[in-house]
N, C-alpha and C positions, 0 to 999 in steps of 0.2 A: 288319562283320565278316562275312568269306566262309569256310563252312564247308566245307571241302576234303576228299573221302574217295576214298583211294588204295586200290584193290584190286589184289594183286599174287597171280598165280597161277603155281606153278610143280611140275611135277610132275617126279619124277627115275623115271624109265621105267626099267626092266630092272636094278635095283639090288636084289639080293636080301638082306635082313639077317637073321640067324640070332643067337639069343644061345649062346654055347658058355661053358664053365665060366672060361674065360680072358677074356670077354669079347666084345662083339658080333663077328661074320664077316660082311663083305659079301662079295659076287660080283656077278660079270655075267653075263648068260644073252646067248651066243650060238647062232650056227644053225651046222652044218657044210654044206658045200656039196651033200649028199644030203638036207638038209633035217632032220637031227636034231639038236635044241636039245641044249645043254648049258651048265651052269655052270662058269663060271671065276674063280679067286681072281685077282682083278687085281692082286694084289701079286707074281704070278708073271710078269708080263709085264715081257719086257725090250725091246721094241720092236714096232712094227706099220709094216709097208710093204704097198704095192699095186703089182702087176705084172699086171694084168687083171682076179686075183683078189686078195684081201686076206687076207695071210699075216699071224698073230701068234707071233711066235717068244717063247720063254720063258725065264727064266733057266736052265734047265737045257739048252737049245739046240734042245729038241724045238719044230718048226712046225706051227701047225694053220692049213688054210686055212678060212675062214670066209664066210659068205655078206654078211655088212654090209661098208658102206663103211668105209675108214678115217677120215674122220671119226666113223662111227658108234661105233667101238670107243672112239677117242679120248673122245669125249662121254660115253660110257658109264663110261670108265677116271674122267674129272674128276668126274663123279657120285659116284663110288663115294668119290673122295679128300674131296671136299666133306663126305661123309657120315661119313667115319673122321674127321675132323679138326673137322668140325661148323663147317665155311666155311659163310657165305652163299652162297646161289645168285645167278650172275651176274643183272646187271639184265635183266628183259624188258618188254616192252611193258605198259603199266599201263590200267587202266579210271580215268577220274576223274570222279566225279561233283559238282557246283558247284551249292549251293546258294542261293537267293536271301537276301541279309543281311536282308531283311524280315522271312523267315518263320523265322528263327533267331537265337536271343541277344536278344530282343526283351524288354529291362529296365526300359524305361519304362511307367509304368503311366497311365492315362490322369486328366486333372485334374478332382476334383469339384466 
């Protein structure tokens, strides 16, 4: 019998969670073009597009230009949704350690 250990490391960067009276409130951290960091409620995002710069359009119609790439904004929004719905993270490369069957689970006792 071979014992296999799988280690999955997953970090949700840039997702900030606070607890309020109505439950958890998760938001994403973004950066304006001038370098100022801000926190955005990901529920307010209508769409994100890229035209040289990355534009985040909110449900209100307001547009915010951010330093992050379109893919970074999408990744952070997806991480927020996964956290919100307790979805498992997407599979990532894993480290696998395999030990010898001779050193594990030896149930034979020496004969006397």
